[in-house]
Phi, psi and omega in degrees: 000138177214161180211138174252130187239135169277128178239115187279150172287168173232156169234157175258119175280334179211140177204114174234142177259121189255350180170184182224132180280166179296334180276004177098344178287145179266149179260131184227161164239129183209157170238123184245148182224127173285142181229159189277052169240116194239145157269151171256125181240115179257121181246127181236128170271121190253313186197195181256022184291334184083358181284146173244119179245133185228137175224157184217148182285346179252128185293336185276001180264126179294141182243033179244198185291352177278346181289137182297327179293320176298313179300323181298318179296315179302311185289331178297311180292325178296317182290318185278339184077008177289138176303125190296128180267163168288128185234131172250129179238121177241125184246122171261107187276132167235330180287125180299148177272155182051045184249347188081024185242014174061036181300316178289321181294321181288330175293320176298316178298323179295319179295317178300316179300312184295314181295325177298320179285315185293328179264001182053042182281336176059035173289145177283167176299324178299320180290321177296321178295325177297318175294316183299327181298333179286345181268315182184157187294333180275346186296317179303316177300318182296331175298316182278308185073185181089221180239121183213148167264156182216147178221190187067227176271011179108006185250355174269100192255142175227120180292145177241164174302157180302141175302138176304151178303130179193181179231141177248127167262121185244126181241131174253110178294174182283345182257158178245156177242129178287123178300318179300313180292327178296316178294322179297321177296321177295320178300321181294328179283335180086177187229042179287330183249125178242132181263134181284135175267000184299318179301318179292319177302317179296322179294317176299315182296331180279349179076024184257104184294321181294316179294320177300313182295329180288344185251011179302140180206141177214113179300324180299325179296319177296317182295316183292316178049056182260126186301320183294326176301316178297322179296317180296315179300316180299318179297321178294316180294321177296332180274002175108009178296143176285337179186162180211151187198149166283143180257145179055217176273010176091175013248014179291146179235140178233149172242147181255126181235144175260005183224124183297320182297317177297320178298317180293323177295319178296317178301313181300318182294315184282338180294341177293338182249332189233138181279321183263100180216139188220152166249130182222168177231162175296143173236157193259000184213172177272220184302145176211153181292135177276120180301147178302127180079002182289156179246145172294150184302200191270018189264005188285008167054000000 
């Protein structure tokens, strides 16, 4: 038995770091949005060997027990008590790695979704998110998908109304930003000032894309203070973006457009400088089964 699942990337419309716990985890306030840039994750139940085999279309992705998708399979069988099956996991990557777009977390969520269906375990999304929290802080959101605010270490989730219709131009620069180093830089600056995410949440709830885009914020972008990030944002705004922001700890940058033609013009302009560039739209859910013969949408840029 096998199943292929589309697992969407996420972007952060708002992200502030408000402190650090004694156990080393950071406390954040964020608003996350699933977008129509997908990895394809094919999960096959093969036999009763208990082996987990993983392969990936990108050579730079580890295919051992450190991979989040591998961990998801291990923890699923541990949680359900089902006798561990032989599992083959094949990942076709489209979501850039080290981009701040939850590429590893969404693959883990896809494996949980697929195994739940293939074993007819009938776990709820809440139960899958509980397993996902043991893998990483972004995995519970990736299980649900859509538009959500999050607090704590990013796992206290509250659903929001669907993001207004719009288009995202997403650019992945040639450099990567270490999440660990980004948090360390934030620690050095301290947490005396906390920015409220309530205005952006209210804008999302009102269905106003322009107002939402005007309130985008990311503390990591301030901490990183990378000149090229600013150049990309400026190019997007000059091309008609309503707002632009680095997502997560970086280094991907997205611009919000209310017009598809403007988004495509921006994509064309930036493609002269960057290889990894995509047009995506908001999506309302997390992982879903890919219909046989189905094609990924129009975002493959």
